[in-house]
N, C-alpha and C positions, 0 to 999 in steps of 0.2 A: 223521848226517854227520860228528859227532865235532868240530865248530867251537867247541864250549864245553867246557872241562875244568872240572870241579867245583870245582877250587882257584881258579878265575878268577872266582868268585860271591862277594860280599861285600855286607854291610850295614854302613854307618859313619854316625858322627855327622856332621852337616851342616858343612862347612867354612865358613871366612870369606867365600869368594868362588868364581866359577866358575873361575878359573885353578887353584886349588887343588882343586876337584872334578874337573876333567880330569885332573890329575897323579895323584890318588888312583885314578879310574877306569882309568887306563892302567898303573899299578903292577903289576898282575898280570901283564900282557902282557910288561912289561919284566923282571920277575923270572923268568918263565918262559922267557925267551929268544926271545919271538916278535917284539919290536921292539927297536930301539936306543934309548938313553935320549934321543936327540933327537927321537924320534916325538912325545912329548907336547909338546915345543915347537914342533913343526911344527903341531900343532893349535890351540895357542894362538895363534900368529902368524897362522894362517888366520882364526880367529875374529876377531881384531882388524882383520884387513884387510878381510874379507868380511862381517862381522856373524856373528849365532848361527845359521849355516847348519846346525849340528848339532842344533838343536831341531826335532824331526820331528813332535810332537804335545804336546798339552797334559802337562806333567809328564815328558816323555821326551826325551832328548837321545842323539844317536848319534855320539859323538866319533870322528873318523876323519880322515886325511890320505892324501895320494898315497902309493902304495908306495914311491916313491923317497925319501920323507920319513923313512925308517927302518924300513920293514917288512922283517923277516927271514922269517916264516912267517905264513899266515893263521890267525887265531884271533880269539876274542871274549872279552870279560870283561863281567860284569854287575855294577853297583854301584848299590845303593839307599841313598840318603841319607834321614835321617829328616824332613827338610823340603825345600821346594824352595829352589834356589839361583837368585838374580836374576842376569841378564845385564845389568849396569847400563846405564842409558839406552836399553835396547832394548825394554823391556815384553815380556821373554821369561824363562822360568824353567823348570827342570826339576829332578827328584829321582831318576829312573831314568836311569842312564847306561849305555847298551849300546856298549861301546867296541869299535871293529872295526880289526882290522889285516888288510889284504888284500895279498898279495904280487904280485897282478897285477890286471887289470881285469875278471876273470870269476870267479875261484875262490869268491868270496864271494856270487854273486848268488842262489843257491838259498837260502842262509841268510837273505839280506835279505828274500826273499819270504816264508818262514816266520815271521821276526820281525814283518814287517808284518802279517800274517794274524793273528798272535797278538795284537798290540797294537791291532789294529782294533776289538776287541770291548771296550766300555766297561766292562762287569762284570768281565772278565777283567783288564783294567788295574788297576781298583779293588782286585781281590784281589790282584794282583802288589804293589801300593803297600802294602798292609796286611800283607805278609809279615813274620812276627815273627824269622825266622832265615835264615841263608844256604841251608840244606838245602831249606826250603820255597821259597825264591826260585828255587833251581836247578831244582826240579821243574817250574816253569813253561816253562822254556827246555831242559830237557835233550834234547829230540828234535832240536834245531838242529844 
């Protein structure tokens, strides 16, 4: 499908808070011209208003915002942090951030199905979380 470019996959040291984690996870999308700089702020505002809706499973976050909040082109980035990041006061945490920018309400749905299928297997998630480098991490998601 081509919704994930190799340069959008990264492994990073764990930042101090979830806001920084969102900024880091969206950075490849911003640098690649897929989102405007305001996109990450939109996600942060949404989480502050709605709670950690981006946590989709244990250890896994799907940072995303509405297309009108700064999406230019549909694209995904994958960021693995070394440790879980807590969403304070919410008893939610994640270390795998699959940032999604969707330019409309439909173009990303096939990718979401593939991501859901991939991340529904606990053994696979364990292997993904144990990835030592970005190339290994990318191999799990390269068909998306």
